[in-house]
C-alpha positions in Angstrom: 64.5 96.3 93.6 66.3 99.0 91.5 69.1 97.8 89.3 72.7 98.6 90.1 74.8 100.1 87.4 78.2 98.5 87.0 81.2 99.1 84.7 84.7 97.6 84.5 87.7 100.0 84.5 91.5 100.1 84.8 93.3 103.0 86.3 95.3 104.7 83.6 98.7 106.4 83.8 97.4 109.8 82.8 94.9 109.6 85.7 97.7 109.3 88.3 100.0 111.7 90.0 103.4 111.3 91.7 103.7 107.8 93.1 101.3 106.4 90.6 98.2 107.0 92.7 94.8 108.1 91.2 94.3 111.9 91.4 91.2 113.3 93.0 89.9 115.0 89.8 90.1 111.7 87.9 88.4 109.9 90.8 85.6 112.4 90.6 85.4 111.9 86.8 84.7 108.2 87.4 81.9 108.9 89.9 80.3 111.6 87.8 80.3 109.4 84.6 78.6 106.4 86.2 76.0 108.6 87.9 75.2 110.1 84.5 75.0 106.9 82.6 72.8 105.3 85.3 70.5 108.3 85.4 70.1 108.0 81.6 69.2 104.3 81.9 66.6 105.1 84.5 65.0 107.9 82.5 66.1 110.7 84.8 69.3 111.8 83.0 70.3 115.2 81.8 68.2 115.1 78.6 65.2 113.4 80.2 63.2 116.4 81.4 62.9 118.5 78.2 65.3 121.1 79.5 62.8 122.1 82.1 65.0 121.0 85.0 68.5 119.6 85.7 70.6 117.9 88.3 73.4 119.6 90.3 75.7 117.8 92.7 75.4 119.4 96.1 77.5 117.2 98.5 79.8 114.2 98.1 81.5 112.1 100.8 84.0 109.4 99.8 86.2 107.0 101.8 89.2 105.5 100.0 90.0 102.1 101.6 93.0 101.1 99.6 95.6 102.6 97.3 94.2 103.3 93.9 97.3 102.7 91.9 98.0 102.7 88.2 97.0 99.6 86.2 94.5 98.5 89.0 91.5 96.9 87.5 88.2 97.5 89.3 84.4 97.3 89.1 82.7 100.6 89.7 79.0 100.5 90.7 76.4 103.0 91.7 72.7 103.0 92.7 70.2 105.5 94.2 68.9 105.1 97.7 65.9 107.3 97.9 65.7 110.9 99.1 66.7 113.1 102.0 64.6 116.2 102.2 65.3 118.1 98.9 68.2 115.8 98.0 68.2 112.7 95.9 70.8 110.3 97.3 73.2 108.1 95.3 75.8 105.6 96.5 79.1 104.5 94.9 81.5 101.5 95.4 84.7 100.7 93.7 85.6 97.0 94.1 88.3 94.5 93.1 87.3 90.9 93.5 85.8 90.8 96.9 87.6 93.8 98.3 86.1 97.3 98.5 88.5 100.0 97.4 86.2 103.0 97.7 82.8 103.9 99.2 80.9 107.1 98.5 77.6 108.9 99.0 76.3 111.9 97.0 73.4 114.3 97.5 71.9 115.8 94.3 69.5 118.7 93.9 67.0 119.0 91.1 66.8 122.6 89.9 64.2 124.4 87.7 66.0 125.5 84.5 64.5 129.0 84.5 64.4 130.0 88.2 67.3 127.8 89.4 65.2 127.1 92.5 65.3 123.6 94.0 62.5 121.2 93.1 61.1 118.5 95.4 62.5 115.2 94.0 59.4 113.4 95.3 57.3 115.4 92.8 59.4 114.5 89.8 61.1 111.1 90.3 59.4 107.8 89.5 58.5 105.7 92.5 61.1 103.1 91.7 63.8 105.7 92.4 62.3 108.0 95.0 61.1 105.3 97.3 63.9 102.8 97.1 65.9 102.0 100.2 67.8 99.0 98.6 71.6 98.8 98.9 74.0 99.9 101.5 74.1 103.6 102.4 77.7 104.4 103.2 77.3 107.9 104.8 74.1 108.9 106.4 74.5 112.6 107.0 76.4 114.9 104.7 76.1 118.1 106.8 77.5 121.6 106.5 81.3 122.1 106.8 82.5 124.6 109.4 84.7 127.3 107.9 88.3 127.5 108.8 90.6 130.5 108.3 92.8 130.2 105.2 96.0 132.3 105.0 97.1 131.9 101.4 95.2 131.3 98.2 95.9 130.5 94.6 93.8 131.9 91.7 92.3 129.6 89.1 90.9 131.3 86.0 88.0 129.2 84.7 88.2 128.4 80.9 85.9 126.7 78.5 87.7 123.3 79.0 86.5 123.4 82.6 82.8 123.9 81.8 80.3 121.0 81.9 77.2 120.3 79.7 74.9 122.8 81.5 77.4 125.6 81.4 78.9 125.5 84.9 82.3 124.6 86.3 82.5 120.8 86.1 82.1 119.0 89.4 85.3 117.0 88.9 87.5 120.1 88.3 87.1 121.1 92.0 89.0 118.0 92.7 92.1 119.6 91.0 91.8 122.7 93.2 91.5 120.6 96.4 94.3 118.2 95.4 96.6 121.1 94.8 95.8 122.8 98.1 96.2 119.6 100.1 99.5 118.9 98.3 100.8 122.4 99.3 100.0 121.7 102.9 101.3 118.1 103.0 104.4 118.9 100.9 103.8 116.3 98.2 101.2 114.4 96.1 98.6 113.6 98.7 97.4 110.1 99.5 93.7 110.9 100.3 91.8 108.6 102.5 88.5 110.4 103.0 86.9 113.7 101.9 83.7 115.6 101.7 83.0 118.3 99.2 80.0 120.7 99.6 79.2 122.6 96.3 77.8 125.9 97.4 77.6 128.2 94.4 77.9 127.9 90.6 81.1 129.1 88.9 81.0 130.2 85.2 83.5 130.5 82.4 85.8 133.5 82.8 85.4 133.7 86.5 88.3 133.2 88.9 88.2 131.0 92.0 90.7 131.8 94.8 91.5 128.5 96.5 93.5 127.6 99.6 93.5 125.4 102.6 94.5 125.0 106.3 95.1 122.1 108.6 92.5 121.8 111.4 93.1 120.9 115.0 91.5 117.5 114.4 94.0 116.7 111.7 91.7 117.1 108.7 92.6 119.6 106.0 90.0 122.3 105.2 89.9 123.7 101.6 87.6 126.3 100.1 87.2 128.6 97.1 86.2 132.2 97.1 85.2 134.7 94.4 87.6 137.6 93.6 85.7 139.9 96.0 85.7 137.3 98.7 82.0 137.4 99.1 81.0 134.1 97.5 82.2 130.7 98.6 81.8 128.3 95.7 82.8 125.2 97.6 84.1 123.8 100.9 85.9 120.6 101.5 87.5 118.6 104.3 90.2 116.0 103.5 91.9 113.3 105.6 95.3 112.1 104.2 97.5 109.1 105.1 
């Protein structure tokens, strides 16, 4: 049985928006950090492959089951649950006492550092990680997101403070773009209950991402980000609010 990584946290004031509720970027920071720490413990972290390969987050689905308010103490846990085709799968849970506050599933790709081509995780992960099916899997299928027409967009110029350890736009920063777009549509700081983000294309320092959203017929809000010429979609997301 693979060990579960756990850490104790308290939601801080600077992580919250209007109404004292945790912002999406800060939520994604939490998830990204525990995934990285656990990968290091398991010997498959960023510095474990001799710079020959690296992880990229491809898809993430999260359900928020309770208000994540300022000063809330919680336990954040994460664990891998095997593979799905080219993806390595990881779960997340945020808990307080016996109550689950958040559930999430992520799909990760392992890329060759020179060619940037996906590698088969079955060829590179130790059996303890690649074969495990322990632990609850919160979302079984993180599929493609259907494009929705977006009328208005806001440009975000990417700066060095947005860049992660491997030189790309940090996964959590996309949460700021999505949170802003949803807030414009809902008319206030959004209370997010569920979302999926599909990371489609890398974004580098100095580039500009044009982000916007639209409410779909099913009530979900669609958000994406395009390059300046409109030819490259860096991410897509769907969001359900309260």
